[in-house]
Every structure is written in C-alpha cells, then in structure tokens.
N, C-alpha and C positions, 0 to 999 in steps of 0.2 A: 863436749862429744864430735866432731866434726861427720862424720857417717850422718848422726837420725838429722844437723842441725839444714848441711847440706840437700836431705831426701824433702826433708819435711816442707822449707822452703817453695822447694823445684816446683814439688806435689803442688800447696798451696797455691803458686800460680798456675798450675792444669799448664806446665810443660812439662815432656816427653825427655828422656833420659839422649835421645835421640839427638831432637832441636838443639838443648843446652849442648850439648857434648858438639856438634857441627858449628855452633857458635861460637866454643871457644878454643876449639881448634883442638881436642885433640879430641879419638875415640867415645862409643856407646860403655863400651867393656871394660874400658881406663875410668870413665866415668864412677858406674857400679862400685866397680871395686875403689874406687874413693868414697863412697857414698855406704860402701859400708867397710873402712875400719882395715881393707883387705894393702890399700895403698894409702901411704902421702903425701901430696902432691908438692908441686914446688913452689917455691914464694911466690910467682910469675903464673904458675893454674892457678894459685889462692886468689891475686887477684882477680885475676879474670872471669874467675868463679862468682865473686861477691859484687862485680861491676856486673855480672847479667844478671845474676838477680837482686842490683842495686837494695844491697842491703848492708850493710857497717862487716864489715874483714871480722870484726871481734864476735860480731852477730852470729856472722855464720862459721868461724871457726873455732872458739870457744863458748866450752860451761858456760853461758852466764849467772849461772848455779856458784860458784867453785869460785870462777873471780869475784862473788860478794863475798860466799861464807867460809873460803877452805882459805884465809890468809891470815896470816901468824903476824902478831909484832915483831924485829927480832933484837935481840938484845944480848949484846956481849956479856 
C-alpha cells in the first residue's frame, strides 16, 4: 500500500511533510494526498521520494507481503 509506507517511513525518520515536500519539489498538500492514497505520483516523483527517504523504491511503493505471498504460477 503506497500511502502507509511513505508516511510510516517519513515519520520514523522524524521528517515533516513540509520538509519532505520542499526537498522533493512538490507541495505539502500533494504529499499529503500521496500519503493518503488520493493521488498516485509520477515515476519521477516516486524516484525522488525513495531517494529522499533513502529506501528502495519497492519498499516504499509496494506492499512486500503481497509481493511475497500473493504471487501465483501461471500455466497454460
């Protein structure tokens, strides 16, 4: 889930929304909408967020439980 990962990671690093938004070049309200799942960021913004948080893109934007447990083999 995108929103929860960003917010949780940001808060664990004691970073405010305003600080993070300013550093990655978006508005605070835009970041809030991303964190709340109202708006999905562009690939460029996703990269800026993961770089700023110093976390792998996949950890920030994908639910690791889904990636590990919800994959199914496809057979024809």
